[in-house]
Structure formats: structure tokens, C-alpha cells
PAMAR-670002 format. One record per atom (N, C-alpha, C): residue in one letter; atom name; x, y, z. Coordinates in steps of 0.1 Angstrom, whole numbers, plus 5000, padded with zeros to 4 digits. Layout:
BEGIN
 dodo kolti    X    Y    Z
    A    CA    X    Y    Z
...
end
This chain:
BEGIN
 dodo kolti    X    Y    Z
    M     N 5009 4988 5000
    M    CA 5000 5000 5000
    M     C 5009 5012 5000
    N     N 5007 5021 4990
    N    CA 5015 5033 4990
    N     C 5010 5044 4999
    E     N 5018 5055 5001
    E    CA 5015 5065 5010
    E     C 5002 5072 5008
    V     N 4999 5074 4995
    V    CA 4986 5081 4991
    V     C 4974 5073 4996
    V     N 4974 5060 4992
    V    CA 4963 5051 4996
    V     C 4962 5050 5012
    R     N 4973 5049 5018
    R    CA 4974 5049 5033
    R     C 4968 5061 5039
    H     N 4971 5073 5033
    H    CA 4966 5085 5038
    H     C 4951 5086 5036
    L     N 4946 5082 5025
    L    CA 4932 5082 5022
    L     C 4924 5073 5031
    R     N 4930 5062 5034
    R    CA 4923 5052 5043
    R     C 4923 5056 5057
    A     N 4932 5065 5061
    A    CA 4933 5070 5075
    A     C 4923 5081 5078
    H     N 4914 5084 5069
    H    CA 4904 5095 5071
    H     C 4895 5092 5083
    R     N 4892 5101 5091
    R    CA 4882 5101 5102
    R     C 4875 5114 5102
    S     N 4862 5114 5104
    S    CA 4855 5127 5106
    S     C 4858 5132 5120
    I     N 4863 5144 5122
    I    CA 4866 5150 5134
    I     C 4855 5160 5139
    R     N 4851 5158 5151
    R    CA 4840 5166 5156
    R     C 4844 5174 5168
    K     N 4856 5173 5173
    K    CA 4861 5181 5184
    K     C 4875 5187 5180
    Y     N 4877 5200 5182
    Y    CA 4888 5207 5176
    Y     C 4896 5215 5187
    Q     N 4909 5216 5185
    Q    CA 4917 5225 5194
    Q     C 4913 5240 5191
    D     N 4916 5248 5200
    D    CA 4913 5263 5198
    D     C 4925 5269 5191
    S     N 4927 5266 5178
    S    CA 4938 5272 5170
    S     C 4933 5274 5156
    P     N 4933 5287 5152
    P    CA 4928 5290 5138
    P     C 4937 5285 5127
    L     N 4932 5283 5116
    L    CA 4940 5280 5104
    L     C 4947 5293 5099
    T     N 4958 5291 5093
    T    CA 4965 5302 5087
    T     C 4960 5304 5072
    D     N 4961 5316 5067
    D    CA 4958 5319 5053
    D     C 4966 5310 5044
    E     N 4979 5308 5048
    E    CA 4987 5299 5039
    E     C 4982 5285 5038
    Q     N 4977 5280 5049
    Q    CA 4971 5266 5049
    Q     C 4959 5266 5040
    I     N 4950 5276 5042
    I    CA 4938 5276 5034
    I     C 4941 5278 5019
    H     N 4950 5287 5016
    H    CA 4953 5289 5002
    H     C 4959 5277 4995
    A     N 4968 5270 5002
    A    CA 4973 5257 4997
    A     C 4963 5247 4994
    A     N 4953 5246 5004
    A    CA 4942 5236 5002
    A     C 4933 5240 4990
    V     N 4930 5253 4989
    V    CA 4921 5257 4978
    V     C 4928 5254 4965
    V     N 4941 5257 4963
    V    CA 4948 5254 4951
    V     C 4948 5239 4948
    A     N 4950 5231 4958
    A    CA 4949 5217 4956
    A     C 4935 5213 4952
    G     N 4925 5219 4958
    G    CA 4911 5216 4954
    G     C 4908 5220 4939
    Q     N 4914 5231 4934
    Q    CA 4912 5235 4921
    Q     C 4919 5225 4911
    A     N 4928 5217 4916
    A    CA 4935 5207 4907
    A     C 4926 5195 4904
    A     N 4914 5194 4911
    A    CA 4905 5183 4909
    A     C 4899 5184 4895
    S     N 4894 5173 4890
    S    CA 4887 5173 4877
    S     C 4875 5182 4878
    T     N 4872 5188 4866
    T    CA 4861 5197 4865
    T     C 4855 5195 4851
    S     N 4842 5194 4850
    S    CA 4835 5192 4837
    S     C 4837 5203 4828
    S     N 4844 5201 4816
    S    CA 4847 5211 4806
    S     C 4853 5223 4811
    A     N 4861 5222 4822
    A    CA 4867 5234 4828
    A     C 4857 5244 4834
    V     N 4845 5240 4837
    V    CA 4834 5249 4842
    V     C 4838 5255 4855
    Q     N 4844 5247 4864
    Q    CA 4848 5252 4877
    Q     C 4837 5258 4885
    A     N 4826 5251 4886
    A    CA 4814 5257 4892
    A     C 4813 5255 4907
    Y     N 4823 5262 4914
    Y    CA 4823 5261 4928
    Y     C 4829 5273 4935
    T     N 4825 5275 4947
    T    CA 4831 5286 4955
    T     C 4832 5281 4970
    L     N 4842 5284 4976
    L    CA 4844 5280 4991
    L     C 4843 5293 4999
    M     N 4833 5295 5006
    M    CA 4830 5307 5014
    M     C 4834 5304 5029
    Q     N 4845 5311 5033
    Q    CA 4849 5310 5047
    Q     C 4840 5320 5056
    I     N 4835 5315 5067
    I    CA 4827 5323 5076
    I     C 4835 5326 5088
    T     N 4838 5339 5090
    T    CA 4846 5344 5101
    T     C 4838 5352 5112
    D     N 4827 5358 5108
    D    CA 4819 5366 5117
    D     C 4814 5358 5128
    P     N 4817 5361 5141
    P    CA 4813 5352 5152
    P     C 4797 5351 5153
    S     N 4790 5362 5150
    S    CA 4776 5362 5151
    S     C 4770 5353 5140
    K     N 4776 5353 5128
    K    CA 4771 5344 5118
    K     C 4774 5329 5121
    L     N 4786 5327 5127
    L    CA 4789 5313 5131
    L     C 4780 5308 5141
    E     N 4776 5316 5151
    E    CA 4767 5312 5162
    E     C 4753 5309 5156
    R     N 4749 5317 5146
    R    CA 4736 5315 5140
    R     C 4737 5302 5131
    L     N 4748 5299 5125
    L    CA 4749 5287 5118
    L     C 4749 5275 5127
    V     N 4754 5276 5139
    V    CA 4753 5265 5148
    V     C 4738 5261 5150
    E     N 4730 5272 5152
    E    CA 4715 5269 5153
    E     C 4710 5263 5141
    L     N 4713 5268 5129
    L    CA 4707 5264 5116
    L     C 4712 5250 5113
    T     N 4723 5245 5118
    T    CA 4728 5232 5115
    T     C 4723 5222 5125
    G     N 4714 5226 5134
    G    CA 4709 5216 5143
    G     C 4716 5216 5156
    G     N 4723 5227 5160
    G    CA 4730 5228 5173
    G     C 4744 5222 5172
    Q     N 4750 5222 5161
    Q    CA 4763 5216 5159
    Q     C 4774 5226 5164
    S     N 4778 5226 5176
    S    CA 4786 5236 5182
    S     C 4800 5237 5175
    K     N 4804 5226 5169
    K    CA 4818 5226 5163
    K     C 4818 5236 5151
    V     N 4807 5239 5146
    V    CA 4807 5249 5135
    V     C 4813 5262 5139
    A     N 4811 5266 5151
    A    CA 4817 5279 5157
    A     C 4829 5276 5165
    H     N 4834 5264 5166
    H    CA 4845 5261 5175
    H     C 4855 5251 5168
    C     N 4859 5255 5156
    C    CA 4869 5248 5148
    C     C 4879 5258 5143
    G     N 4889 5253 5136
    G    CA 4899 5262 5131
    G     C 4894 5271 5120
    A     N 4885 5266 5112
    A    CA 4879 5274 5102
    A     C 4866 5267 5097
    F     N 4856 5275 5094
    F    CA 4843 5269 5089
    F     C 4840 5275 5075
    F     N 4837 5266 5066
    F    CA 4834 5270 5052
    F     C 4821 5265 5048
    V     N 4815 5272 5038
    V    CA 4803 5267 5031
    V     C 4807 5264 5017
    V     N 4805 5252 5013
    V    CA 4809 5247 4999
    V     C 4797 5250 4990
    C     N 4799 5258 4980
    C    CA 4788 5262 4971
    C     C 4790 5257 4957
    G     N 4780 5252 4950
    G    CA 4780 5252 4936
    G     C 4778 5266 4931
    D     N 4785 5270 4921
    D    CA 4785 5284 4917
    D     C 4783 5285 4902
    M     N 4772 5290 4898
    M    CA 4769 5293 4884
    M     C 4768 5308 4882
    R     N 4771 5316 4892
    R    CA 4770 5331 4891
    R     C 4780 5336 4880
    R     N 4792 5331 4881
    R    CA 4802 5336 4871
    R     C 4798 5334 4857
    H     N 4792 5322 4854
    H    CA 4787 5319 4841
    H     C 4776 5327 4836
    E     N 4767 5330 4846
    E    CA 4755 5339 4843
    E     C 4760 5353 4839
    L     N 4770 5358 4847
    L    CA 4775 5371 4844
    L     C 4781 5372 4830
    L     N 4788 5361 4826
    L    CA 4795 5361 4813
    L     C 4784 5361 4802
    C     N 4774 5353 4804
    C    CA 4763 5353 4794
    C     C 4756 5367 4793
    Q     N 4754 5373 4804
    Q    CA 4747 5386 4804
    Q     C 4756 5396 4797
    R     N 4769 5396 4799
    R    CA 4778 5405 4793
    R     C 4778 5404 4778
    Q     N 4776 5392 4773
    Q    CA 4776 5389 4759
    Q     C 4762 5390 4753
    G     N 4752 5394 4761
    G    CA 4738 5395 4756
    G     C 4732 5382 4753
    Q     N 4737 5371 4759
    Q    CA 4732 5358 4756
    Q     C 4723 5353 4768
    P     N 4713 5344 4765
    P    CA 4705 5339 4776
    P     C 4713 5329 4784
    F     N 4709 5328 4797
    F    CA 4716 5319 4806
    F     C 4705 5309 4811
    E     N 4706 5296 4806
    E    CA 4697 5286 4809
    E     C 4703 5276 4819
    V     N 4696 5274 4830
    V    CA 4701 5264 4840
    V     C 4692 5252 4841
    S     N 4697 5242 4835
    S    CA 4689 5229 4835
    S     C 4693 5220 4846
    L     N 4687 5209 4848
    L    CA 4691 5199 4858
    L     C 4705 5195 4856
    E     N 4709 5193 4843
    E    CA 4723 5190 4840
    E     C 4733 5200 4845
    T     N 4729 5213 4844
    T    CA 4738 5224 4849
    T     C 4740 5223 4864
    F     N 4729 5220 4870
    F    CA 4729 5218 4885
    F     C 4737 5206 4889
    I     N 4736 5195 4882
    I    CA 4744 5183 4886
    I     C 4758 5186 4884
    V     N 4762 5193 4873
    V    CA 4776 5196 4870
    V     C 4782 5204 4882
    A     N 4774 5214 4886
    A    CA 4778 5223 4897
    A     C 4780 5214 4910
    V     N 4771 5205 4913
    V    CA 4772 5197 4925
    V     C 4784 5188 4924
    V     N 4786 5182 4913
    V    CA 4797 5172 4911
    V     C 4810 5180 4912
    D     N 4811 5191 4904
    D    CA 4823 5199 4904
    D     C 4827 5204 4919
    A     N 4817 5209 4926
    A    CA 4820 5214 4939
    A     C 4824 5203 4949
    S     N 4819 5191 4947
    S    CA 4822 5180 4956
    S     C 4836 5174 4953
    L     N 4839 5173 4940
    L    CA 4853 5169 4937
    L     C 4863 5179 4942
    F     N 4860 5192 4941
    F    CA 4869 5203 4946
    F     C 4870 5201 4961
    A     N 4858 5200 4968
    A    CA 4858 5199 4983
    A     C 4866 5187 4988
    Q     N 4865 5176 4981
    Q    CA 4872 5164 4986
    Q     C 4887 5166 4984
    N     N 4892 5172 4974
    N    CA 4906 5175 4972
    N     C 4910 5185 4983
    V     N 4902 5195 4986
    V    CA 4905 5204 4997
    V     C 4907 5197 5010
    C     N 4898 5187 5013
    C    CA 4898 5180 5026
    C     C 4911 5171 5026
    V     N 4914 5164 5015
    V    CA 4926 5156 5016
    V     C 4938 5164 5018
    A     N 4939 5176 5012
    A    CA 4950 5185 5014
    A     C 4951 5190 5028
    F     N 4940 5193 5034
    F    CA 4940 5197 5049
    F     C 4944 5186 5057
    E     N 4940 5174 5055
    E    CA 4943 5162 5063
    E     C 4958 5159 5061
    S     N 4964 5162 5050
    S    CA 4978 5160 5048
    S     C 4987 5169 5056
    M     N 4980 5180 5061
    M    CA 4987 5190 5070
    M     C 4985 5186 5084
    G     N 4979 5175 5087
    G    CA 4976 5170 5101
    G     C 4964 5176 5107
    L     N 4955 5182 5098
    L    CA 4943 5188 5103
    L     C 4932 5178 5101
    G     N 4921 5180 5108
    G    CA 4909 5172 5107
    G     C 4897 5179 5100
    I     N 4888 5172 5095
    I    CA 4877 5178 5088
    I     C 4864 5171 5091
    C     N 4853 5178 5089
    C    CA 4840 5172 5090
    C     C 4830 5179 5081
    Y     N 4824 5172 5072
    Y    CA 4814 5178 5064
    Y     C 4801 5180 5072
    I     N 4794 5191 5069
    I    CA 4782 5194 5077
    I     C 4769 5195 5068
    G     N 4763 5183 5066
    G    CA 4751 5183 5058
    G     C 4739 5191 5064
    G     N 4740 5193 5078
    G    CA 4729 5200 5084
    G     C 4728 5214 5079
    L     N 4737 5219 5071
    L    CA 4736 5232 5065
    L     C 4723 5233 5057
    R     N 4718 5222 5052
    R    CA 4707 5222 5043
    R     C 4694 5221 5051
    N     N 4694 5222 5064
    N    CA 4682 5221 5072
    N     C 4673 5233 5069
    D     N 4678 5244 5066
    D    CA 4670 5256 5064
    D     C 4678 5265 5054
    L     N 4678 5262 5042
    L    CA 4687 5270 5032
    L     C 4682 5284 5030
    D     N 4669 5286 5032
    D    CA 4664 5300 5031
    D     C 4670 5309 5041
    E     N 4671 5304 5053
    E    CA 4678 5312 5064
    E     C 4693 5313 5061
    V     N 4699 5303 5057
    V    CA 4713 5303 5054
    V     C 4716 5313 5043
    D     N 4707 5313 5033
    D    CA 4709 5322 5021
    D     C 4708 5337 5026
    E     N 4698 5340 5034
    E    CA 4696 5353 5039
    E     C 4708 5357 5048
    L     N 4713 5348 5056
    L    CA 4724 5351 5065
    L     C 4737 5355 5057
    L     N 4739 5347 5046
    L    CA 4751 5349 5039
    L     C 4749 5358 5027
    D     N 4737 5363 5024
    D    CA 4734 5372 5014
    D     C 4739 5367 5000
    L     N 4735 5356 4996
    L    CA 4740 5349 4984
    L     C 4732 5354 4972
    P     N 4739 5357 4961
    P    CA 4732 5361 4949
    P     C 4727 5349 4941
    T     N 4718 5351 4932
    T    CA 4713 5341 4923
    T     C 4725 5333 4917
    G     N 4723 5320 4916
    G    CA 4734 5312 4910
    G     C 4744 5306 4919
    V     N 4744 5311 4932
    V    CA 4753 5306 4942
    V     C 4745 5296 4951
    L     N 4749 5283 4951
    L    CA 4741 5273 4957
    L     C 4748 5266 4968
    P     N 4745 5270 4981
    P    CA 4751 5263 4992
    P     C 4747 5248 4993
    L     N 4757 5240 4994
    L    CA 4755 5225 4994
    L     C 4757 5219 5007
    Y     N 4768 5222 5014
    Y    CA 4771 5217 5027
    Y     C 4782 5225 5034
    G     N 4783 5224 5047
    G    CA 4794 5231 5054
    G     C 4806 5222 5056
    L     N 4817 5228 5060
    L    CA 4829 5221 5062
    L     C 4837 5227 5074
    C     N 4838 5219 5085
    C    CA 4847 5222 5096
    C     C 4861 5217 5094
    V     N 4871 5225 5097
    V    CA 4885 5221 5096
    V     C 4892 5227 5108
    G     N 4902 5219 5113
    G    CA 4910 5224 5124
    G     C 4919 5213 5130
    E     N 4926 5217 5140
    E    CA 4935 5208 5148
    E     C 4926 5198 5156
    P     N 4928 5185 5154
    P    CA 4919 5176 5161
    P     C 4921 5176 5176
    A     N 4910 5175 5183
    A    CA 4911 5173 5198
    A     C 4905 5159 5202
    E     N 4905 5150 5192
    E    CA 4901 5137 5194
    E     C 4907 5128 5184
    R     N 4908 5115 5187
    R    CA 4914 5105 5177
    R     C 4904 5093 5176
    P     N 4893 5095 5169
    P    CA 4883 5085 5168
    P     C 4888 5073 5160
    S     N 4882 5061 5162
    S    CA 4885 5050 5154
    S     C 4878 5051 5141
    A     N 4881 5043 5131
    A    CA 4875 5044 5118
    A     C 4861 5037 5118
    R     N 4851 5044 5113
    R    CA 4838 5038 5111
    R     C 4839 5028 5100
    P     N 4834 5016 5102
    P    CA 4835 5006 5092
    P     C 4827 5009 5080
    R     N 4832 5006 5068
    R    CA 4824 5008 5056
    R     C 4819 4995 5050
    L     N 4809 4996 5041
    L    CA 4804 4984 5034
    L     C 4815 4976 5028
    P     N 4814 4963 5027
    P    CA 4824 4955 5020
    P     C 4827 4960 5006
    A     N 4840 4961 5003
    A    CA 4844 4965 4990
    A     C 4838 4956 4979
    E     N 4836 4943 4982
    E    CA 4830 4934 4973
    E     C 4816 4938 4969
    L     N 4809 4945 4978
    L    CA 4795 4950 4975
    L     C 4796 4962 4966
    I     N 4806 4971 4969
    I    CA 4807 4983 4961
    I     C 4812 4981 4947
    W     N 4821 4971 4946
    W    CA 4828 4969 4933
    W     C 4821 4957 4926
    C     N 4815 4959 4915
    C    CA 4809 4948 4907
    C     C 4813 4949 4893
    R     N 4812 4938 4886
    R    CA 4817 4937 4872
    R     C 4805 4933 4863
    D     N 4803 4941 4853
    D    CA 4794 4939 4842
    D     C 4779 4938 4845
    H     N 4776 4935 4858
    H    CA 4761 4935 4861
    H     C 4760 4938 4876
    Y     N 4749 4944 4880
    Y    CA 4747 4947 4894
    Y     C 4743 4934 4901
    P     N 4748 4933 4914
    P    CA 4745 4920 4922
    P     C 4730 4918 4924
    T     N 4726 4906 4926
    T    CA 4712 4903 4928
    T     C 4708 4909 4942
    D     N 4695 4910 4944
    D    CA 4690 4915 4957
    D     C 4694 4907 4968
    D     N 4694 4893 4966
    D    CA 4698 4884 4977
    D     C 4713 4886 4980
    E     N 4721 4888 4970
    E    CA 4736 4891 4972
    E     C 4738 4904 4980
    V     N 4731 4914 4976
    V    CA 4732 4927 4983
    V     C 4728 4925 4998
    L     N 4717 4919 5001
    L    CA 4712 4918 5015
    L     C 4721 4909 5023
    S     N 4726 4899 5017
    S    CA 4736 4890 5024
    S     C 4748 4897 5028
    Q     N 4754 4905 5020
    Q    CA 4766 4913 5023
    Q     C 4762 4923 5034
    I     N 4751 4929 5033
    I    CA 4747 4939 5043
    I     C 4745 4933 5057
    D     N 4739 4921 5057
    D    CA 4737 4914 5070
    D     C 4750 4912 5077
    A     N 4760 4908 5070
    A    CA 4774 4905 5075
    A     C 4780 4919 5080
    Y     N 4777 4929 5073
    Y    CA 4783 4942 5076
    Y     C 4776 4948 5089
    D     N 4763 4945 5091
    D    CA 4756 4950 5102
    D     C 4762 4945 5116
    T     N 4767 4933 5116
    T    CA 4774 4928 5128
    T     C 4786 4936 5131
    Q     N 4794 4939 5121
    Q    CA 4806 4947 5123
    Q     C 4802 4961 5127
    Y     N 4792 4967 5121
    Y    CA 4788 4981 5124
    Y     C 4782 4982 5138
    Q     N 4775 4972 5143
    Q    CA 4769 4973 5156
    Q     C 4781 4972 5167
    S     N 4791 4964 5164
    S    CA 4802 4963 5173
    S     C 4809 4976 5174
    Y     N 4811 4983 5163
    Y    CA 4817 4996 5163
    Y     C 4809 5006 5171
    M     N 4796 5006 5169
    M    CA 4788 5016 5177
    M     C 4788 5013 5192
    E     N 4788 5000 5196
    E    CA 4789 4997 5210
    E     C 4803 5001 5216
    A     N 4813 5000 5208
    A    CA 4827 5004 5212
    A     C 4827 5019 5215
    R     N 4819 5026 5207
    R    CA 4819 5041 5208
    R     C 4810 5045 5220
    G     N 4803 5036 5226
    G    CA 4793 5039 5237
    G     C 4780 5044 5232
    A     N 4778 5042 5219
    A    CA 4765 5047 5213
    A     C 4755 5035 5212
    A     N 4743 5039 5209
    A    CA 4732 5029 5207
    A     C 4737 5019 5197
    A     N 4736 5006 5200
    A    CA 4740 4995 5191
    A     C 4730 4993 5180
    V     N 4727 5003 5172
    V    CA 4718 5002 5161
    V     C 4725 4997 5148
    S     N 4720 4988 5141
    S    CA 4726 4983 5129
    S     C 4726 4993 5118
    W     N 4735 4992 5108
    W    CA 4735 5001 5097
    W     C 4722 5000 5089
    S     N 4716 4988 5088
    S    CA 4704 4986 5081
    S     C 4693 4994 5087
    M     N 4692 4994 5100
    M    CA 4681 5001 5107
    M     C 4683 5016 5106
    R     N 4696 5020 5107
    R    CA 4699 5035 5105
    R     C 4694 5039 5091
    M     N 4697 5031 5081
    M    CA 4693 5035 5068
    M     C 4678 5035 5066
    V     N 4671 5025 5072
    V    CA 4657 5025 5071
    V     C 4651 5038 5077
    G     N 4657 5042 5089
    G    CA 4652 5054 5096
    G     C 4654 5066 5087
    Q     N 4665 5067 5080
    Q    CA 4668 5078 5072
    Q     C 4660 5079 5059
    H     N 4655 5067 5054
    H    CA 4649 5067 5041
    H     C 4634 5063 5041
    A     N 4629 5061 5053
    A    CA 4615 5057 5054
    A     C 4605 5069 5051
    Q     N 4611 5081 5052
    Q    CA 4603 5093 5048
    Q     C 4612 5104 5042
    A     N 4606 5112 5034
    A    CA 4613 5122 5027
    A     C 4619 5132 5037
    R     N 4631 5137 5034
    R    CA 4638 5146 5043
    R     C 4641 5159 5035
    R     N 4641 5170 5042
    R    CA 4645 5183 5037
    R     C 4637 5186 5024
    V     N 4624 5184 5024
    V    CA 4616 5185 5012
    V     C 4615 5199 5006
    A     N 4620 5209 5013
    A    CA 4620 5223 5008
    A     C 4632 5226 4999
    L     N 4641 5216 4997
    L    CA 4653 5219 4989
    L     C 4650 5223 4975
    A     N 4641 5215 4969
    A    CA 4638 5218 4954
    A     C 4633 5232 4953
    H     N 4624 5236 4961
    H    CA 4619 5250 4960
    H     C 4630 5260 4962
    Y     N 4639 5258 4972
    Y    CA 4650 5267 4974
    Y     C 4658 5268 4962
    Y     N 4663 5257 4957
    Y    CA 4672 5258 4945
    Y     C 4665 5264 4933
    R     N 4652 5262 4932
    R    CA 4645 5269 4920
    R     C 4646 5284 4922
    T     N 4645 5289 4935
    T    CA 4645 5303 4937
    T     C 4659 5309 4933
    K     N 4669 5300 4933
    K    CA 4683 5304 4929
    K     C 4686 5303 4915
    G     N 4675 5300 4907
    G    CA 4677 5300 4892
    G     C 4678 5286 4886
    V     N 4677 5275 4894
    V    CA 4679 5262 4889
    V     C 4665 5256 4884
    K     N 4665 5250 4872
    K    CA 4654 5243 4867
    K     C 4656 5228 4869
    L     N 4648 5222 4878
    L    CA 4650 5208 4882
    L     C 4642 5198 4874
    S     N 4637 5202 4863
    S    CA 4629 5193 4855
    S     C 4632 5196 4840
end
């Protein structure tokens, strides 16, 4: 196993941080590394917004469901899909700007490839990271707080900082279930692999002192009803056509 693979496999989500801010040099280096990620047709449809205003950070703690680490990490960012630059270019040339579902998907994929590179770069500096999906709990409020123009699409938050914990790795699904050849596995094969994984996952949760809920039951709980149903309306207000 080479150093890059070992580094990637050492990832842990960090939820407790030392009280030490990131330097501009660290952030700049990570952003440039992020920009080296693949991007569809050089579109580069992303922006990384760092939030430094203490009052905004405290409000974001509330909006993300009480996640105090948002205001108590080395730096907090909002990862955005960004179509604003492209809209301005079309306007300057007197051309229409049409945002289809494909345009939205490209922005989400571009921003996520960028963000993952940024995170790997930060981790290579000995820093920890945690993605914050709770940013999408109330995007209308986030939008107002950050005063985002049309075309700038907040996707998730990102905490970065010096780790104040060393958690063990959360087990992942078997690679044999993720990697298939030529055809998708049968339903019985999928469920058999998941049953074996559930045992490992429950042991991990018990070791953490958490409720020993299986991965299966966690997923059922997350998918048995629609979540964040206002997202489509919000993104439409930002200029995205989702159909």
C-alpha cells in the first residue's frame, strides 16, 4: 500500500477541535489543491466561502441543528455550487443563461470533487475535517444570513481544524459489494453482504458507547420518509430548473 492510499484510508471525521485558527497559507494551499480536481469542461462551478463573523457562526450553529463545532473549529466553510460567474458572462455577451438539471448536477459534482481535494489537502497537513450536511436544514435562512446572489448554491458546510480527538475508523460496506463487474448484484447478494456488515457496524457503535443500532436500521430510519423536502423549492429560487 503506497502513502497516498494509506493517507486516504486513514480518514476520520473530526467533531472536536483545538482552539487554534487555520492560517491563510494553509487555506490557500488547500484551495489550490482543490482546484486541481477534475472539473467538467473546465466549468469550475464552485466557491468556498469562509465564515469568520462570530455572530454568523453562532447562527449557523443553530441552523445546522445545534452543531457547536461549526463555531469552534479552526475554520468553517460553506461549499457552494457556483453558476454566478457563468451567468454574468452570458449577460455581458447579451446571451441567455439557461440552468437545466444537467447544469445543476455539474455544479454539485464539480463542487464535491473540489471539496474532497481540499479536505485531503487539509488532512495531509495534520488537520481534521467534518462535512456538515445540516447546513441544508434551512437553506432559506442560510441564504439570507450569507446574502447569496442568484446562481450561488450552498451545498454543505465544512469544519476544519486541529483535532482534539482521535476516533477509530467507522467501518464501511464491504468493497466486494461496492465493486461489481458487468452487472449489478442480485437483491439476495446485496442483502447477504449487508447482513454481515451489520454485525461489524453494531460492534463499532457499541465500542463508541453509542446505541448499538445496525447500519440497516439506521438507513431505514433515514429513508422511510422524505427529508428536507423544501430543497427543490429553494434551489429553484436560485435559478435552477430541476425538470
